[in-house]
ROTORLO-808661 format. One record per residue (C-alpha): residue number from 0; x, y, z. Coordinates in steps of 0.02 Angstrom, whole numbers. Example, Ala and Ser with C-alpha at 12.3 -4.5 7.8 and 13.67 -1.06 7.14 Angstrom:
# ROTORLO-808661
(0, (615, -225, 390)) (1, (684, -53, 357)) 
END
This chain:
# ROTORLO-808661
(0, (2227, 3327, -4896)) (1, (2105, 3245, -5017)) (2, (1953, 3156, -4948)) (3, (1863, 3014, -5036)) (4, (1677, 2984, -5040)) (5, (1617, 2812, -4986)) (6, (1590, 2763, -5167)) (7, (1763, 2822, -5220)) (8, (1843, 2731, -5074)) (9, (1755, 2569, -5117)) (10, (1806, 2583, -5299)) (11, (1987, 2618, -5255)) (12, (2001, 2475, -5131)) (13, (1915, 2356, -5252)) (14, (2032, 2405, -5394)) (15, (2188, 2394, -5286)) (16, (2148, 2216, -5231)) (17, (2097, 2166, -5407)) (18, (2260, 2221, -5490)) (19, (2375, 2157, -5352)) (20, (2472, 1998, -5390)) (21, (2468, 1944, -5207)) (22, (2341, 1962, -5065)) (23, (2335, 2140, -4997)) (24, (2313, 2180, -4812)) (25, (2245, 2336, -4730)) (26, (2417, 2406, -4690)) (27, (2472, 2389, -4871)) (28, (2317, 2482, -4929)) (29, (2343, 2620, -4802)) (30, (2525, 2648, -4849)) (31, (2500, 2643, -5038)) (32, (2339, 2687, -5128)) (33, (2259, 2767, -4973)) (34, (2412, 2863, -4915)) (35, (2363, 3043, -4875)) (36, (2178, 3014, -4905)) (37, (2119, 3023, -4724)) (38, (2045, 2849, -4717)) (39, (2032, 2777, -4542)) (40, (2059, 2594, -4502)) (41, (1876, 2576, -4455)) (42, (1817, 2654, -4618)) (43, (1932, 2542, -4718)) (44, (1874, 2386, -4625)) (45, (1693, 2436, -4652)) (46, (1727, 2459, -4837)) (47, (1810, 2288, -4851)) (48, (1663, 2209, -4761)) (49, (1539, 2293, -4879)) (50, (1637, 2236, -5031)) (51, (1642, 2057, -4968)) (52, (1454, 2059, -4940)) (53, (1420, 2131, -5114)) (54, (1523, 1995, -5197)) (55, (1445, 1848, -5103)) (56, (1316, 1812, -5238)) (57, (1435, 1836, -5385)) (58, (1551, 1718, -5477)) (59, (1698, 1809, -5400)) (60, (1711, 1831, -5211)) (61, (1822, 1936, -5098)) (62, (1904, 1828, -4965)) (63, (2026, 1859, -4824)) (64, (2175, 1744, -4811)) (65, (2331, 1751, -4703)) (66, (2420, 1882, -4808)) (67, (2269, 1993, -4838)) (68, (2123, 2007, -4958)) (69, (2106, 1936, -5133)) (70, (1975, 1898, -5264)) (71, (1944, 1718, -5315)) (72, (1809, 1617, -5399)) (73, (1667, 1535, -5305)) (74, (1709, 1360, -5244)) (75, (1552, 1292, -5326)) (76, (1613, 1345, -5499)) (77, (1776, 1249, -5492)) (78, (1719, 1094, -5591)) (79, (1675, 1203, -5742)) (80, (1819, 1326, -5729)) (81, (1942, 1181, -5724)) (82, (1900, 1145, -5906)) (83, (1991, 1304, -5955)) (84, (2156, 1225, -5902)) (85, (2185, 1068, -6004)) (86, (2364, 1029, -5952)) (87, (2388, 894, -5821)) (88, (2424, 968, -5651)) (89, (2561, 892, -5543)) (90, (2500, 762, -5419)) (91, (2560, 745, -5242)) (92, (2587, 579, -5159)) (93, (2501, 509, -5007)) (94, (2665, 521, -4910)) (95, (2685, 706, -4951)) (96, (2505, 744, -4902)) (97, (2521, 651, -4738)) (98, (2682, 746, -4700)) (99, (2602, 914, -4739)) (100, (2448, 875, -4634)) (101, (2556, 820, -4486)) (102, (2657, 981, -4493)) (103, (2498, 1085, -4506)) (104, (2412, 1005, -4357)) (105, (2562, 970, -4243)) (106, (2683, 1112, -4281)) (107, (2819, 1146, -4241)) (108, (2885, 970, -4272)) (109, (3048, 890, -4325)) (110, (3068, 768, -4466)) (111, (3098, 635, -4334)) (112, (2933, 677, -4250)) (113, (2843, 653, -4416)) (114, (2931, 488, -4447)) (115, (2885, 427, -4273)) (116, (2701, 464, -4303)) (117, (2694, 395, -4480)) (118, (2800, 243, -4438)) (119, (2906, 264, -4594)) (120, (3046, 378, -4649)) (121, (3012, 545, -4732)) (122, (3113, 568, -4891)) (123, (3218, 723, -4921)) (124, (3122, 748, -5083)) (125, (2958, 771, -4988)) (126, (3031, 903, -4873)) (127, (3115, 990, -5020)) (128, (2952, 994, -5118)) (129, (2856, 1069, -4972)) (130, (2993, 1198, -4945)) (131, (2999, 1243, -5130)) (132, (2811, 1267, -5133)) (133, (2832, 1386, -4988)) (134, (2710, 1287, -4882)) (135, (2831, 1250, -4739)) (136, (2984, 1332, -4663)) (137, (3114, 1304, -4527)) (138, (3063, 1400, -4370)) (139, (3198, 1341, -4251)) (140, (3291, 1190, -4185)) (141, (3242, 1063, -4053)) (142, (3357, 1064, -3903)) (143, (3409, 882, -3913)) (144, (3569, 801, -3977)) (145, (3596, 854, -4157)) (146, (3474, 1001, -4139)) (147, (3358, 946, -4281)) (148, (3259, 1079, -4374)) (149, (3082, 1120, -4319)) (150, (2958, 1142, -4461)) (151, (2797, 1243, -4468)) (152, (2678, 1301, -4603)) (153, (2687, 1472, -4684)) (154, (2570, 1612, -4737)) (155, (2585, 1543, -4913)) (156, (2513, 1379, -4849)) (157, (2366, 1470, -4770)) (158, (2339, 1574, -4926)) (159, (2339, 1421, -5039)) (160, (2209, 1333, -4933)) (161, (2106, 1494, -4914)) (162, (2135, 1508, -4726)) (163, (2170, 1668, -4631)) (164, (2242, 1583, -4477)) (165, (2284, 1410, -4409)) (166, (2130, 1407, -4297)) (167, (2027, 1388, -4456)) (168, (2101, 1217, -4492)) (169, (1955, 1094, -4507)) (170, (1917, 997, -4349)) (171, (1904, 832, -4440)) (172, (2014, 684, -4481)) (173, (2130, 764, -4609)) (174, (2199, 595, -4656)) (175, (2035, 507, -4695)) (176, (2045, 518, -4884)) (177, (2234, 501, -4890)) (178, (2217, 335, -4800)) (179, (2101, 280, -4940)) (180, (2245, 303, -5061)) (181, (2188, 465, -5143)) (182, (2312, 589, -5215)) (183, (2299, 777, -5221)) (184, (2320, 871, -5383)) (185, (2405, 1040, -5384)) (186, (2240, 1121, -5427)) (187, (2163, 1085, -5258)) (188, (2172, 1211, -5115)) (189, (2085, 1101, -4987)) (190, (2177, 1038, -4835)) (191, (2047, 903, -4811)) (192, (2116, 826, -4970)) (193, (1958, 815, -5072)) (194, (1967, 796, -5262)) (195, (1893, 966, -5306)) (196, (1982, 1082, -5426)) (197, (2076, 1240, -5384)) (198, (1991, 1403, -5343)) (199, (2050, 1519, -5480)) (200, (2130, 1669, -5397)) (201, (2146, 1836, -5480)) 
END
């Protein structure tokens, strides 16, 4: 079997993540580009760590999200990079953002649970939009009359907000800015609902 040098391994892993359309995890790397190359899990993890450290001071960084690793632009560059995309991004309403935040922090929850907390009804359009974006999914049914659906967030939700797991959700009032009437544009991967622009992901 072929054996890669440390430099070759780093180059191959870097290239594989760069050309991938979606985040790539360790298992995917092992079963595709590294198949048959005698690369241990520890060696691969060390390589990923080295790559992440090397990119920290660059305009592009290597980050780990729920689905794996991906390259994206530095957060601090977003205001300037946003000028490359002139079209108006879709905007999400306060009601949709409140619903998403409630599901994220209290999952699994039913639509009725959300309505009880918000004090108003949740429209079918909101739930449909969140489902179509792939941010939420049905994970079961509550054992009460009618067996309403239980909703939870998805890996796509974590990926979009640059989180690797739910424990990384910010321990702050996620509704603070929503309550001030702000809206989120679809170029904003921040669960705390700040008006920054989207991290450009390659």
